[in-house]
RODO-2510 file (C-alpha; in nm, 4 decimals, decimal comma):
residues 215
     n   res          X          Y          Z
     1     x    -2,3654     3,2595    -0,5170
     2     x    -2,6414     3,0091    -0,5910
     3     x    -2,5346     2,9935    -0,9553
     4     x    -2,1732     2,9341    -0,8495
     5     x    -2,2780     2,6529    -0,6169
     6     x    -2,4943     2,4986    -0,8879
     7     x    -2,2071     2,5152    -1,1337
     8     x    -1,9716     2,3526    -0,8848
     9     x    -2,2187     2,0717    -0,8200
    10     x    -2,2672     2,0190    -1,1909
    11     x    -1,8902     2,0058    -1,2425
    12     x    -1,8519     1,7520    -0,9640
    13     x    -2,1321     1,5397    -1,1055
    14     x    -1,9695     1,5546    -1,4486
    15     x    -1,6405     1,4369    -1,3004
    16     x    -1,8131     1,1512    -1,1196
    17     x    -1,9895     1,0496    -1,4376
    18     x    -1,6668     1,0672    -1,6365
    19     x    -1,4898     0,8353    -1,3902
    20     x    -1,7863     0,5994    -1,3588
    21     x    -1,8038     0,5674    -1,7355
    22     x    -1,4326     0,4930    -1,7686
    23     x    -1,3888     0,1542    -1,9328
    24     x    -1,1349    -0,0925    -1,7987
    25     x    -0,9723    -0,1109    -2,1431
    26     x    -0,9383     0,2674    -2,1553
    27     x    -0,7884     0,2800    -1,8083
    28     x    -0,5526    -0,0046    -1,8966
    29     x    -0,4271     0,1823    -2,2023
    30     x    -0,3700     0,4982    -1,9962
    31     x    -0,1900     0,2952    -1,7269
    32     x     0,0361     0,1316    -1,9857
    33     x     0,1264     0,4691    -2,1321
    34     x     0,2067     0,5961    -1,7818
    35     x     0,4056     0,2824    -1,6969
    36     x     0,6135     0,3349    -2,0129
    37     x     0,7346     0,6586    -1,8546
    38     x     0,8693     0,4564    -1,5648
    39     x     1,0326     0,1970    -1,7878
    40     x     1,2151     0,4726    -1,9735
    41     x     1,3810     0,5561    -1,6444
    42     x     1,4111     0,1876    -1,5438
    43     x     1,1763     0,2329    -1,2506
    44     x     0,8196     0,2981    -1,1464
    45     x     0,6238     0,5843    -1,3071
    46     x     0,6953     0,9159    -1,1304
    47     x     0,3407     0,9540    -0,9975
    48     x     0,4695     1,1843    -0,7219
    49     x     0,5481     1,4421    -0,9911
    50     x     0,2080     1,4270    -1,1592
    51     x    -0,0777     1,6532    -1,0540
    52     x    -0,3511     1,6062    -1,3167
    53     x    -0,7145     1,7105    -1,2713
    54     x    -0,9363     1,4908    -1,0554
    55     x    -1,1868     1,3036    -1,2720
    56     x    -1,4027     1,1529    -0,9973
    57     x    -1,4204     0,8176    -0,8230
    58     x    -1,3930     0,4910    -1,0125
    59     x    -1,5835     0,1756    -0,9170
    60     x    -1,2633    -0,0015    -0,8213
    61     x    -1,1815    -0,1475    -0,4797
    62     x    -0,8896    -0,3221    -0,3110
    63     x    -1,0264    -0,5602    -0,0483
    64     x    -0,8628    -0,6396     0,2843
    65     x    -0,7072    -0,9548     0,1411
    66     x    -0,5452    -0,7602    -0,1454
    67     x    -0,7964    -0,8627    -0,4148
    68     x    -0,8699    -0,5909    -0,6710
    69     x    -1,2321    -0,5494    -0,7858
    70     x    -1,3717    -0,3535    -1,0794
    71     x    -1,7466    -0,2898    -1,0766
    72     x    -1,7836    -0,5627    -0,8149
    73     x    -1,5949    -0,8289    -1,0110
    74     x    -1,2456    -0,9489    -0,9134
    75     x    -0,9722    -0,8549    -1,1594
    76     x    -0,8385    -1,1992    -1,2409
    77     x    -0,5383    -1,0950    -1,4488
    78     x    -0,2394    -1,0560    -1,2208
    79     x    -0,0515    -0,8593    -1,4864
    80     x    -0,3341    -0,6035    -1,4903
    81     x    -0,3335    -0,5715    -1,1120
    82     x     0,0432    -0,5240    -1,1235
    83     x     0,0041    -0,2550    -1,3907
    84     x    -0,2536    -0,0579    -1,1910
    85     x    -0,0416    -0,0865    -0,8765
    86     x     0,2397     0,1051    -1,0459
    87     x     0,0239     0,4168    -1,0854
    88     x    -0,1214     0,4055    -0,7343
    89     x    -0,0900     0,7164    -0,5199
    90     x    -0,2183     0,8232    -0,1793
    91     x    -0,3048     1,1820    -0,0927
    92     x    -0,4729     1,3051     0,2253
    93     x    -0,5725     0,9529     0,3249
    94     x    -0,7355     0,8664    -0,0100
    95     x    -0,6016     0,6409    -0,2837
    96     x    -0,5928     0,7285    -0,6530
    97     x    -0,4823     0,5883    -0,9853
    98     x    -0,2815     0,8645    -1,1501
    99     x    -0,1560     0,9263    -1,5026
   100     x    -0,0071     1,2490    -1,6404
   101     x    -0,3531     1,3563    -1,7629
   102     x    -0,6057     1,2261    -1,5081
   103     x    -0,6562     1,1156    -1,1485
   104     x    -0,9371     0,8840    -1,0386
   105     x    -1,0225     0,7802    -0,6848
   106     x    -1,0492     0,4177    -0,5789
   107     x    -1,1540     0,2497    -0,2535
   108     x    -0,8982     0,0666    -0,0384
   109     x    -1,0449    -0,1275     0,2530
   110     x    -0,7183    -0,1545     0,4474
   111     x    -0,3729    -0,1421     0,2865
   112     x    -0,3271    -0,1449    -0,0922
   113     x    -0,0691    -0,4251    -0,0822
   114     x    -0,0163    -0,7549     0,0992
   115     x     0,3253    -0,8836     0,2098
   116     x     0,2982    -1,2533     0,1281
   117     x     0,6540    -1,3879     0,1472
   118     x     0,9587    -1,3164     0,3642
   119     x     1,3238    -1,4157     0,3246
   120     x     1,6147    -1,3639     0,5623
   121     x     1,9514    -1,2385     0,4416
   122     x     2,2769    -1,1354     0,6031
   123     x     2,3909    -0,7837     0,5273
   124     x     2,6672    -0,5591     0,6582
   125     x     2,4414    -0,4403     0,9382
   126     x     2,3333    -0,7932     1,0315
   127     x     2,0034    -0,9557     0,9454
   128     x     1,7922    -0,8092     0,6667
   129     x     1,4341    -0,9192     0,6065
   130     x     1,2928    -0,8862     0,2571
   131     x     0,9233    -0,9091     0,1801
   132     x     0,7496    -0,9917    -0,1464
   133     x     0,4182    -0,8189    -0,2047
   134     x     0,1166    -0,9610    -0,3848
   135     x     0,2213    -0,7634    -0,6950
   136     x     0,5706    -0,9178    -0,6877
   137     x     0,7645    -0,6204    -0,5568
   138     x     1,0487    -0,7105    -0,3198
   139     x     1,0832    -0,4610    -0,0335
   140     x     1,3677    -0,4606     0,2213
   141     x     1,2711    -0,3951     0,5818
   142     x     1,5000    -0,1145     0,6947
   143     x     1,5025     0,2478     0,8065
   144     x     1,3359     0,3585     0,4816
   145     x     1,0835     0,0746     0,4711
   146     x     0,9710     0,0366     0,8285
   147     x     0,7464    -0,2107     1,0039
   148     x     0,4639    -0,0832     1,2213
   149     x     0,2256    -0,2878     1,4322
   150     x    -0,1401    -0,1963     1,4784
   151     x    -0,3726    -0,3374     1,7436
   152     x    -0,6601    -0,5333     1,5924
   153     x    -1,0194    -0,5688     1,7061
   154     x    -0,9391    -0,9206     1,8262
   155     x    -0,6694    -0,7903     2,0596
   156     x    -0,3867    -0,9149     1,8372
   157     x    -0,1363    -0,7195     1,6323
   158     x    -0,1280    -0,6620     1,2577
   159     x     0,2069    -0,5684     1,0987
   160     x     0,2333    -0,3255     0,8083
   161     x     0,5398    -0,2654     0,5911
   162     x     0,6118     0,0692     0,4268
   163     x     0,6445     0,0082     0,0523
   164     x     0,6876     0,3550    -0,0987
   165     x     0,5615     0,7100    -0,0570
   166     x     0,2492     0,6755     0,1624
   167     x     0,1678     0,3217     0,0497
   168     x     0,1780     0,0230     0,2859
   169     x     0,1530    -0,3544     0,2702
   170     x    -0,0313    -0,5584     0,5301
   171     x     0,1767    -0,8542     0,6442
   172     x    -0,0060    -1,1876     0,6365
   173     x    -0,0891    -1,3610     0,9628
   174     x     0,1495    -1,6487     0,8809
   175     x     0,4391    -1,4061     0,8359
   176     x     0,3422    -1,2275     1,1564
   177     x     0,4031    -1,5502     1,3485
   178     x     0,7401    -1,5809     1,1743
   179     x     0,8247    -1,2305     1,2940
   180     x     0,7279    -1,3251     1,6498
   181     x     0,9639    -1,6244     1,6287
   182     x     1,2434    -1,3880     1,5270
   183     x     1,1589    -1,1395     1,8012
   184     x     1,3761    -1,0296     2,0905
   185     x     1,3641    -0,7955     2,3863
   186     x     1,5395    -0,4593     2,3923
   187     x     1,5148    -0,1559     2,6142
   188     x     1,3691     0,1404     2,4246
   189     x     1,3552     0,4749     2,6046
   190     x     1,3810     0,2961     2,9372
   191     x     1,1077     0,0390     2,8631
   192     x     1,1618    -0,3309     2,7832
   193     x     1,0111    -0,3844     2,4383
   194     x     0,9615    -0,6911     2,2231
   195     x     1,0287    -0,6547     1,8538
   196     x     1,2231    -0,7673     1,5501
   197     x     1,5550    -0,6502     1,4049
   198     x     1,6088    -0,5926     1,0342
   199     x     1,8421    -0,3700     0,8363
   200     x     2,0073    -0,2430     1,1532
   201     x     1,6742    -0,1197     1,2942
   202     x     1,4651    -0,2481     1,5839
   203     x     1,0918    -0,2490     1,5180
   204     x     0,8971    -0,2740     1,8415
   205     x     0,5794    -0,4802     1,8464
   206     x     0,4661    -0,4326     2,2062
   207     x     0,6040    -0,4054     2,5569
   208     x     0,7787    -0,7137     2,6881
   209     x     0,5167    -0,7462     2,9637
   210     x     0,2322    -0,7477     2,7097
   211     x     0,4009    -1,0216     2,5108
   212     x     0,4634    -1,2335     2,8194
   213     x     0,1005    -1,1946     2,9254
   214     x    -0,0159    -1,3138     2,5846
   215     x     0,1944    -1,6320     2,5997
***
């Protein structure tokens, strides 16, 4: 049993060392190869279909403001950030960069994306809000891509938009105020709620009484 435990620890340490020693150029090449799989199908890489071996945690972090860091240094090339974002996956609350042959863990301080721009359109079901993320993906706010609102430490609310799979974008504070301006009251399960309508869905922010008290 002791030998088995020692072997497992050695294997884990080897994985950690393998990920830690991964060069940014090597990871970029692997990400481009994986992204080519998505382009062949005119979409994002099918990371949900890939289950490669875990190669340890990489010294890469996405900060609360959406900035990507590698070994403590911001990744200044937007095209590179965009590339890595296409192979991002979340499993059991942890984020990974995944290719068909390897999976490395990264740290995400809050949400992996930021919603930085919003436009209003008219669709068959009425108003449709579309959000642009910091990696230039446009995401419609609808039943598939929902808004949720989380209470912050300062007592305010922080909106998050579902982007894909289990990946979310934090909505900037400026856009949050725009959402409040678009808000309306509706009765949900017998309670007056304040929220915003998009894509035929009503996304509740808080009770109407809570909103009135905050004004």
